[in-house]
C-alpha positions in Angstrom: 16.0 8.7 4.8 18.4 9.4 7.6 17.7 8.6 11.2 17.7 5.7 13.6 16.3 2.2 13.6 14.7 1.8 17.1 13.5 -1.7 16.1 14.4 -4.1 13.3 13.4 -7.7 13.7 13.9 -10.2 10.9 12.3 -13.6 11.6 12.4 -12.8 15.3 16.1 -11.8 15.4 17.1 -8.3 16.4 19.3 -6.2 14.0 20.3 -2.6 13.5 20.1 -0.8 10.2 22.2 1.5 8.2 19.4 3.3 6.2 15.8 3.0 5.1 14.6 3.8 1.6 11.2 4.1 0.0 10.9 3.0 -3.6 8.0 3.0 -6.1 8.4 0.7 -9.1 7.1 1.3 -12.6 4.3 -1.2 -12.3 3.0 0.0 -8.9 4.9 -2.1 -6.5 6.2 -0.2 -3.5 9.1 -1.1 -1.2 10.4 0.1 2.2 13.9 -1.3 2.0 16.2 -1.6 5.0 20.0 -1.9 4.7 20.6 -4.2 7.6 23.6 -3.6 9.9 25.0 -7.1 9.9 28.8 -7.4 10.5 28.8 -10.9 8.9 27.0 -9.8 5.7 27.2 -6.4 4.2 24.7 -7.4 1.5 21.8 -8.1 3.8 18.7 -6.1 2.8 15.1 -6.7 3.8 12.2 -5.1 2.0 8.6 -4.8 3.1 6.7 -4.8 -0.2 3.1 -4.2 -1.4 0.8 -2.5 -3.7 -2.2 -0.1 -3.4 -0.7 2.1 -0.7 -2.7 5.2 0.1 -2.6 8.4 2.1 -4.5 7.8 5.4 -4.5 11.6 6.0 -2.3 14.6 5.1 0.5 13.4 7.3 0.5 9.6 6.9 0.8 7.0 4.2 -0.1 3.3 4.6 1.1 0.4 2.5 -0.5 -3.1 2.9 2.4 -5.7 2.8 1.9 -8.8 0.7 5.5 -10.0 0.5 8.9 -9.7 2.2 12.1 -9.6 0.1 15.2 -11.0 1.8 18.6 -10.5 0.3 22.0 -11.6 1.5 25.4 -12.5 0.2 24.3 -16.2 0.0 21.6 -15.5 -2.5 22.1 -16.5 -6.1 23.1 -13.7 -8.4 21.2 -12.4 -11.4 23.1 -9.9 -13.7 25.8 -9.8 -11.0 23.5 -8.8 -8.1 22.0 -11.1 -5.4 18.3 -12.0 -6.2 16.1 -11.7 -3.1 14.1 -14.5 -1.6 10.4 -13.6 -1.7 8.2 -14.6 1.2 4.4 -14.3 0.9 3.4 -12.2 3.9 0.7 -10.1 5.4 1.2 -6.8 7.2 1.3 -3.0 7.0 3.8 -0.2 6.8 2.9 3.3 7.9 5.0 6.4 7.2 4.3 9.7 8.9 5.6 13.2 8.3 5.1 16.4 6.3 5.5 15.0 2.8 5.2 18.3 1.0 8.3 19.5 2.9 10.0 16.2 2.2 10.2 15.5 5.9 9.5 12.0 7.3 8.9 11.6 11.0 8.9 7.8 11.2 8.3 4.5 9.4 6.7 1.6 11.2 6.2 -1.8 9.5 5.2 -5.3 10.6 4.6 -8.4 8.7 4.2 -12.2 9.2 5.2 -14.5 6.4 3.4 -17.7 5.4 5.8 -19.7 7.7 4.8 -17.6 10.7 8.1 -15.6 10.9 7.7 -12.0 12.1 9.3 -8.9 10.8 9.2 -5.5 12.5 10.6 -2.0 11.8 10.5 1.2 13.7 12.6 3.9 12.1 12.7 7.4 13.5 14.0 10.2 11.2 16.6 12.7 12.4 14.5 15.5 10.9 16.6 16.0 7.8 14.7 16.3 4.5 14.6 13.1 2.5 16.7 12.7 -0.5 14.5 12.2 -3.5 15.9 10.5 -6.7 14.0 9.7 -9.8 15.4 6.8 -11.7 13.9 6.2 -15.1 14.5 2.9 -16.8 15.5 3.2 -20.4 15.6 0.7 -23.3 19.0 -0.8 -23.9 20.8 0.9 -26.7 22.1 -1.2 -29.6 25.4 -0.1 -30.9 26.6 -0.9 -34.4 30.0 -2.6 -34.0 30.8 -1.7 -37.6 30.2 2.0 -37.4 
């Protein structure tokens, strides 16, 4: 989604963002992931994550948040990529727009983790249609080294 982060707070600190993405995993977990504009860490990503999201009406979608995923360059790597810290949380994300036309108006999220840290997002779209990509996971192929 392209647009502007009006608000991005991570554990009470203000940040900007580069982009916001919505992702739906194979097992039903959903993420609103934010690439954080942090000049000291170009790997910083925060994700509001939950399950059982639903359409509230024709123009809005709500996702109950049950965990925050926090990623940065300091995180340990798994398969060469930083593995996010998971924080048990409670909260809600709401996305509004004309989904049939692939137009998002805005995304608002808030969450509080088990340590009392607060996370907030207000992202306002620039009106451009969202870019939809379907990524299908495939089984690894086994190549015969003798053939």
